[in-house]
C-alpha positions in Angstrom: 111.1 125.1 41.2 109.6 128.6 41.4 107.9 128.3 38.0 106.5 124.9 39.0 105.0 126.4 42.1 103.5 129.3 40.2 101.9 126.9 37.7 100.5 124.8 40.6 99.0 127.9 42.3 97.5 129.2 39.0 95.9 125.8 38.4 94.2 125.9 41.8 92.9 129.4 41.0 91.5 128.1 37.6 89.9 125.1 39.3 88.0 127.3 41.8 87.2 130.0 39.2 88.4 133.5 38.6 84.9 134.8 39.4 85.4 133.8 43.1 88.3 136.3 43.5 87.5 139.4 45.5 89.4 142.7 46.0 89.2 145.0 49.0 90.8 148.4 49.7 91.1 150.4 52.9 92.8 153.7 53.3 93.7 156.8 51.4 94.2 157.2 47.7 96.6 160.1 47.7 100.4 159.7 47.8 101.6 159.4 51.4 98.3 158.3 52.8 98.3 154.9 54.5 96.5 152.1 52.6 95.9 148.4 52.6 94.4 146.0 50.1 93.7 142.3 49.8 93.0 140.0 46.9 91.3 136.8 48.1 90.1 133.6 46.5 89.0 130.3 47.9 92.5 129.0 48.0 94.7 132.1 48.6 95.0 135.5 50.1 97.3 138.3 49.0 97.8 141.2 51.4 99.5 144.5 50.7 99.9 146.7 53.7 101.5 150.2 53.4 100.5 152.1 56.5 103.7 153.2 58.1 106.1 156.1 57.6 103.6 158.1 55.5 102.9 155.0 53.4 106.6 154.5 52.7 107.1 151.0 54.2 105.2 148.2 52.5 104.6 144.6 53.4 103.2 142.0 51.0 102.1 138.5 52.0 100.8 135.6 49.9 98.9 132.9 51.9 97.9 129.5 50.8 94.7 129.0 52.7 94.9 125.2 52.4 98.5 124.9 53.6 99.6 127.5 56.1 97.5 126.3 59.0 95.8 129.7 59.4 98.9 131.6 60.3 98.5 135.4 60.1 102.0 136.2 58.9 101.5 139.9 58.6 100.2 140.1 62.2 103.1 138.0 63.4 105.5 140.4 61.7 104.0 143.4 63.4 104.1 141.7 66.8 107.7 140.6 66.4 109.4 143.6 64.7 109.0 147.2 66.0 108.0 149.6 63.3 
């Protein structure tokens, strides 16, 4: 099942083109400095957030922009769980 899902997602990326994928970084570059990055294409968004506990508590989210109805899962996590 997981392999099938991965193949499906990769096919969507191929159809929209690898040249449409963007990378963005915010934050420090030294160990212990908070940082965040995102990789985004027309059909997906990957977020990596490592801003707490001296950059020692990471969160990663994959969003399907055509199927998650615009939910901001990372934001929901921060609102619902005290860090």
